C-alpha positions in Angstrom: -17.0 -6.4 -14.7 -19.5 -8.5 -12.8 -23.1 -7.4 -12.6 -22.4 -5.6 -9.4 -20.3 -3.1 -11.2 -20.9 0.5 -10.1 -20.5 3.5 -12.4 -17.3 5.3 -12.1 -16.9 9.1 -12.1 -17.7 10.6 -15.5 -14.6 12.2 -16.9 -12.4 10.4 -14.4 -8.7 10.3 -15.6 -8.7 6.6 -14.8 -10.6 5.4 -17.9 -11.0 1.7 -18.6 -9.0 0.4 -21.5 -10.6 -1.8 -24.2 -8.7 -4.8 -22.9 -10.1 -7.3 -20.4 -7.8 -6.0 -17.7 -8.7 -2.4 -17.6 -6.3 -0.3 -15.7 -7.1 3.4 -14.7 -4.1 5.6 -15.8 -3.0 8.2 -13.2 -3.6 11.9 -13.8 -1.5 13.5 -16.4 -0.9 16.7 -14.4 -1.0 16.7 -10.8 -1.1 19.7 -8.4 1.9 19.7 -6.1 0.6 18.7 -2.7 1.9 20.6 0.3 3.2 17.7 2.4 5.2 18.6 5.6 8.6 17.2 6.1 8.1 13.6 7.4 9.7 11.9 10.3 12.0 10.1 7.9 14.0 12.2 5.5 13.8 11.1 1.8 17.2 11.1 0.0 18.9 9.1 -2.8 22.1 7.2 -2.4 25.3 9.3 -2.3 27.5 9.5 -5.4 30.3 7.0 -5.9 33.8 8.1 -5.0 36.2 9.2 -7.8 38.3 6.3 -9.1 42.0 7.0 -9.7 44.3 4.8 -11.9 46.5 2.2 -10.3 49.2 -0.2 -11.5 48.0 -3.1 -13.4 49.3 -5.8 -10.8 47.7 -3.9 -8.0 44.5 -3.6 -9.8 44.4 -7.3 -10.6 45.1 -8.2 -7.0 42.6 -5.8 -5.7 39.9 -7.1 -8.2 40.6 -10.8 -7.2 40.4 -10.0 -3.5 37.3 -8.0 -4.0 35.5 -10.9 -5.9 36.3 -13.3 -3.1 35.1 -10.9 -0.4 31.9 -10.2 -2.4 31.2 -13.9 -2.9 31.6 -14.4 0.8 29.4 -11.6 1.7 26.7 -12.8 -0.7 26.8 -16.2 0.9 26.6 -14.8 4.4 23.8 -12.3 3.9 22.0 -12.9 0.6 19.3 -10.3 1.1 21.3 -7.3 2.4 21.9 -5.5 -0.8 18.4 -6.1 -2.1 17.0 -4.9 1.2 19.2 -1.8 1.0 17.9 -1.2 -2.5 14.3 -1.5 -1.4 14.9 1.0 1.5 16.8 3.4 -0.9 13.8 3.1 -3.3 11.4 4.0 -0.6 13.4 6.9 0.5 13.7 8.4 -2.9 10.0 8.7 -3.0 8.7 5.9 -5.4 6.4 3.9 -3.2 2.9 4.7 -4.2 -0.7 3.6 -3.6 -2.7 3.9 -6.7 -6.6 4.4 -6.7 -8.5 1.2 -7.2 -7.6 -0.2 -10.6 -10.9 -2.0 -11.8 -10.8 -5.1 -13.8 -13.5 -5.6 -16.4 -14.2 -9.3 -16.2 -17.0 -11.7 -16.7 -19.1 -12.9 -13.7 -16.1 -14.8 -12.3 -16.8 -14.6 -8.5 -15.6 -16.5 -5.5 -18.5 -15.0 -3.5 -21.4 -12.8 -4.1 -21.4 -9.0 -4.7 -17.6 -8.9 -5.4 -15.8 -6.6 -7.7 -12.3 -7.1 -9.0 -9.1 -5.0 -9.0 -5.5 -5.6 -9.9 -4.2 -3.8 -6.7 -6.8 -3.5 -4.0 -8.5 -6.4 -1.9 -10.9 -5.4 1.1 -14.1 -3.5 1.6 -14.9 0.0 0.0 -17.9 2.3 0.6 -18.8 3.9 -2.7 -20.8 6.4 -0.9 -23.1 6.6 2.0 -26.8 7.7 1.9 -26.4 10.5 4.5 -23.2 12.6 5.1 -19.6 12.3 4.0 -16.7 10.3 5.4 -14.4 12.0 7.8 -12.5 9.2 9.5 -11.7 5.5 9.1 -10.1 3.2 11.6 -9.3 -0.6 12.0 -7.2 -2.9 14.1 -5.3 -5.9 12.7 -2.6 -8.4 13.6 0.6 -8.0 11.9 1.0 -11.1 9.6 4.1 -13.1 8.8 4.4 -12.8 4.9 5.7 -15.6 2.8 6.6 -15.8 -1.0 3.7 -15.3 -3.3 3.5 -17.0 -6.9 6.4 -16.6 -9.1 10.1 -16.8 -8.7 11.0 -13.4 -7.4 13.3 -12.8 -4.4 11.1 -10.3 -2.7 7.4 -10.0 -2.2 5.4 -7.4 -0.4 1.8 -6.3 0.6 0.3 -3.5 2.6 -2.6 -3.2 5.0 -4.2 0.2 5.4 -7.4 2.3 5.9 -8.2 5.3 3.8 -10.7 7.9 2.6 -11.4 8.1 -1.1 -9.6 6.5 -4.0 -12.5 4.6 -5.7 -15.3 6.6 -7.2 -13.3 9.7 -6.1 -9.8 8.8 -7.7 -8.2 12.2 -7.5 -7.0 12.0 -3.8 -6.6 9.4 -1.1 -5.8 10.0 2.7 -4.5 6.8 4.0 -2.0 5.2 6.5 -0.9 1.5 7.0 1.9 -1.0 7.4 3.9 -2.6 4.5 5.1 -6.2 5.1 7.9 -7.7 2.9 9.8 -10.9 2.7 13.2 -10.7 0.9 15.1 -14.0 0.5 13.6 -15.2 3.8 14.0 -12.0 5.7 10.9 -10.3 6.9 10.5 -6.4 7.3 7.7 -4.0 8.1 7.3 -0.4 7.3 4.7 2.1 8.7 3.7 4.9 6.4 1.2 7.6 5.6 0.2 9.0 2.3 -2.0 11.7 0.7 -2.3 10.7 -3.0 -1.2 11.8 -5.5 1.9 12.5 -3.5 4.1 9.4 -2.7 4.1 7.5 0.7 6.2 8.7 3.6 7.7 6.4 6.2 7.0 6.9 9.9 10.0 6.6 12.3 9.8 5.8 16.0 7.6 2.7 15.6 8.5 -0.9 14.8 6.6 -4.1 14.4 6.9 -8.0 15.0 4.6 -10.6 13.6 1.7 -11.0 15.9 1.6 -7.4 17.1 -1.8 -5.8 17.3 -1.9 -2.5 15.3 -4.7 0.2 15.0 -4.6 2.5 11.9 -6.7 5.7 11.7 -7.0 8.6 9.2 -9.1 11.6 10.1 -10.0 14.5 7.6 -10.3 17.8 9.4 -11.2 19.3 6.1 -11.0 18.2 2.4 -7.4 19.3 2.2 -6.0 18.6 5.7 -6.0 15.6 7.9 -4.1 13.3 10.4 -2.7 9.8 10.0 -2.2 7.7 13.2 -0.6 4.3 13.7 -0.4 2.6 17.2 1.3 -0.5 18.0 -1.0 -1.6 20.8 1.3 -4.5 21.8 4.5 -2.3 22.3 2.7 0.9 23.2 4.4 2.9 20.3 2.2 5.4 18.6 3.0 7.8 15.8 0.9 10.5 14.0 1.4 13.0 11.2 -0.7 16.1 10.2 -0.9 16.4 6.4 -2.1 19.0 4.1 -2.6 18.8 0.3 -3.9 20.8 -2.6 -5.6 17.8 -4.0 -8.9 17.9 -2.2 -10.7 14.9 -1.0 -14.4 14.2 -2.1 -15.0 12.2 1.2 -17.3 9.8 -0.6 -15.2 6.6 -0.1 -14.1 4.8 3.0 -12.0 1.5 2.8 -10.2 -1.2 4.6 -7.5 -2.6 2.2 -4.8 -5.1 1.6 -2.9 -3.8 -1.4 -0.4 -4.8 -4.0 1.2 -1.4 -4.1 3.3 0.3 -6.7 7.0 1.0 -6.5 9.4 2.2 -9.2 6.5 2.5 -11.6 5.1 -1.0 -11.3 3.2 -3.2 -8.8 5.5 -5.1 -6.4 5.4 -8.9 -6.5 2.5 -9.7 -4.2 3.3 -11.5 -0.9 1.3 -14.3 0.6 0.1 -12.5 3.7 -2.1 -15.3 5.0 -5.1 -13.5 6.5 -5.5 -9.9 7.6 -8.7 -9.2 9.6 -9.5 -5.6 10.4 -11.5 -5.6 13.7 -13.2 -2.7 15.3 -13.6 -1.4 11.7 -15.5 1.8 11.7 -16.0 4.8 9.4 -17.2 8.1 10.7 -19.4 10.3 8.7 -21.0 13.7 9.3 -24.1 11.8 10.2 -22.7 9.2 12.5 -20.6 6.0 12.3 -21.0 2.9 10.2 -19.5 -0.7 10.1 -18.1 -2.3 6.9 -21.1 -4.7 6.4 -22.6 -2.3 3.8 -19.4 -1.9 1.9 -18.6 -3.5 -1.6 -16.2 -6.3 -1.6 -13.1 -6.0 -3.7 -10.9 -9.0 -4.6 -7.4 -8.9 -6.3 -7.3 -10.6 -9.7 -4.1 -10.8 -11.7 -3.4 -12.6 -15.0 -6.9 -14.2 -14.7 -6.2 -15.6 -11.3 -8.0 -14.5 -8.1 -5.6 -14.0 -5.3 -7.7 -13.0 -2.4 -11.1 -13.8 -0.7 -12.9 -11.0 1.3 -15.7 -11.2 3.7 -17.3 -8.6 6.2 -19.7 -8.4 9.1 -20.8 -5.5 11.1 -17.4 -4.6 12.6 -14.8 -6.5 10.7 -13.2 -7.0 7.3 -11.3 -10.3 6.6 -9.0 -10.5 3.6 -7.3 -13.9 2.9 -4.7 -14.8 0.4 -5.9 -17.8 -1.6 
């Protein structure tokens, strides 16, 4: 890693591999967090109906008609089935934020004091000289995502704030908004998560490109907290109290754009343009701090740096490059 690499937790389950891209593997045994039933129920798709034999001629005619109808439907709405699959995947509990997955790389920087990750871009406090982190907030404008590099049909990214997940990799309290483009169709999902549990979608809130959104997490203890998302433009606001048996360390605070995990792998990373967290603030037991003292993290995948991050006293700007 670059000379600004900070030491990781000794004995952390997220050990670096010998390869240049060093991913941290998740815990092999996770305690079962006590997550309340979220606003949106999680369920898998219903079973397919039982098929009964039919005469050969009828079967042939039905198959021919079905093929024609399916082709017409595909031409009319090419992304519907993929969108349904993505929604079903989220509802089955496979959308997950991983702790920061550090990349061990030579001094390959696009600005000073930058570290690299395969999944996080933004600003992260490793620790604070006095006190522990109890809340993080930030406000951003909902972007219009476009296709990232590659030839996939669907690309996603997520903007969120959180507590822990870097030097403390055993728990993360976080909330944010996913943005996805699927064959030209854009969608947004609001969610909350207490890692190592999966993310849960909020209901009762929606977004359009250009909306102003404020996201906030507050830890009332190391095992309980609250996630709040407010669409300032529309006036919609949702919140969720969360408890978990995976205790926070309260030593990290972050403002992140992420290439998150779904179905066991990172999703194709969307070109999100620029996301700027304004009014960015972290609360400690000793007061509040802005992001200008945090470490900058850029996403690097397959040797290519995909983001550029900058901060000032009250904002974090993450740009896709």
